[in-house]
C-alpha positions in Angstrom: -9.0 -14.9 -10.3 -8.5 -11.8 -12.4 -5.6 -9.4 -11.6 -8.1 -6.8 -10.5 -9.5 -9.4 -8.0 -5.9 -10.1 -6.8 -5.4 -6.4 -6.1 -8.7 -6.3 -4.2 -7.6 -9.4 -2.2 -4.2 -7.9 -1.6 -5.6 -4.7 -0.2 -8.1 -6.7 2.0 -5.2 -8.8 3.3 -3.4 -5.5 4.4 -6.6 -4.4 6.1 -7.0 -7.7 7.9 -3.3 -7.8 8.9 -3.0 -11.0 6.8 -0.1 -12.2 4.7 -0.2 -9.4 2.1 3.4 -10.2 1.1 2.3 -13.6 -0.3 0.9 -11.7 -3.2 4.4 -10.6 -4.4 6.8 -12.4 -6.7 10.2 -13.2 -5.1 11.9 -10.6 -7.3 9.2 -7.9 -6.7 10.1 -4.2 -6.4 7.9 -1.6 -4.8 8.5 2.1 -5.5 7.0 4.8 -3.3 7.4 8.2 -4.9 8.2 11.2 -2.8 5.3 12.2 -0.4 4.7 13.8 3.0 5.8 10.7 4.9 8.7 9.7 2.7 10.0 12.9 1.2 12.8 11.3 -0.8 10.7 8.3 -1.9 11.8 4.7 -1.6 12.5 1.6 -3.6 12.0 -1.7 -1.8 12.6 -5.3 -2.6 10.5 -8.1 -1.1 13.0 -8.4 1.8 12.7 -4.6 2.4 8.9 -4.9 2.4 9.1 -7.6 5.0 11.2 -5.5 7.2 9.1 -2.4 6.7 5.9 -4.4 7.4 7.4 -5.6 10.7 8.5 -2.1 11.7 5.1 -0.6 10.8 2.9 -3.0 12.8 2.9 -0.7 15.8 2.2 2.5 13.9 -1.4 1.9 13.0 -4.2 0.2 15.0 -6.2 -0.3 11.8 -6.4 0.9 8.2 -8.9 0.7 5.3 -8.5 0.9 1.5 -11.5 2.2 -0.4 -11.1 1.6 -4.1 -12.4 4.6 -6.0 -11.3 3.5 -9.5 -9.7 0.3 -10.8 -8.6 -0.5 -14.3 -7.1 -3.8 -15.5 -5.2 -4.0 -18.8 -3.3 -7.2 -19.4 -0.6 -7.5 -16.8 -1.2 -4.0 -15.4 -3.8 -2.9 -12.8 -4.2 0.8 -12.0 -6.0 1.7 -8.8 -7.1 4.9 -7.2 -7.6 4.4 -3.4 -8.9 6.4 -0.5 -6.8 5.2 2.5 -7.5 5.8 6.1 -5.3 4.7 9.0 -6.0 5.0 12.7 -2.8 6.0 14.4 -1.3 4.0 17.4 1.5 6.6 17.8 1.7 10.4 17.3 2.9 11.6 13.9 3.5 15.4 13.6 0.2 17.1 14.6 -1.8 13.9 14.8 -2.1 11.9 18.1 -2.9 8.3 18.8 -6.5 7.5 17.8 -6.5 10.2 15.0 -7.2 9.2 11.5 -4.6 9.9 8.8 -6.0 10.1 5.3 -4.6 9.9 1.8 -5.4 9.3 -1.8 -3.2 6.9 -3.5 -2.7 6.0 -7.2 -1.1 2.6 -7.3 0.1 0.7 -10.4 0.6 -3.0 -10.2 2.5 -5.1 -12.8 1.9 -8.8 -12.6 3.9 -11.9 -13.6 1.3 -14.6 -13.6 -0.7 -14.2 -10.4 2.0 -12.4 -8.5 2.8 -8.7 -8.1 6.2 -8.0 -9.8 6.2 -4.2 -9.6 4.2 -1.8 -7.5 4.4 2.0 -7.9 2.7 4.2 -5.3 1.9 7.9 -5.7 0.6 8.9 -2.3 -1.1 12.2 -1.5 -1.7 12.7 2.2 -4.1 15.2 3.7 -2.2 17.8 5.7 -1.0 16.6 9.1 
């Protein structure tokens, strides 16, 4: 499976509420750069991602990842994504059932067939 295919499968696993963390190497690091939800950004290890995943389960009833552009070059995959999440809880001006939308640029660095680094640049529509 190509690394581009692994990214597609990873995003599908998130949508399906599957084991998306199985795509990460044990020493993986995910960086989320400052955005409307996380104004100071975040740097997460695999253990941090597990904890965040468990906390976030009740925030959304569903989410989708529409890949707009995807480029694979060696161990790197760059992906532009249109994300939509249906809220289970209120967030600022949005209420449960509303759809939160964002465009993401996500860069994945692989070690073999595992994600070793993930960098997210998230641009949310106003909420």
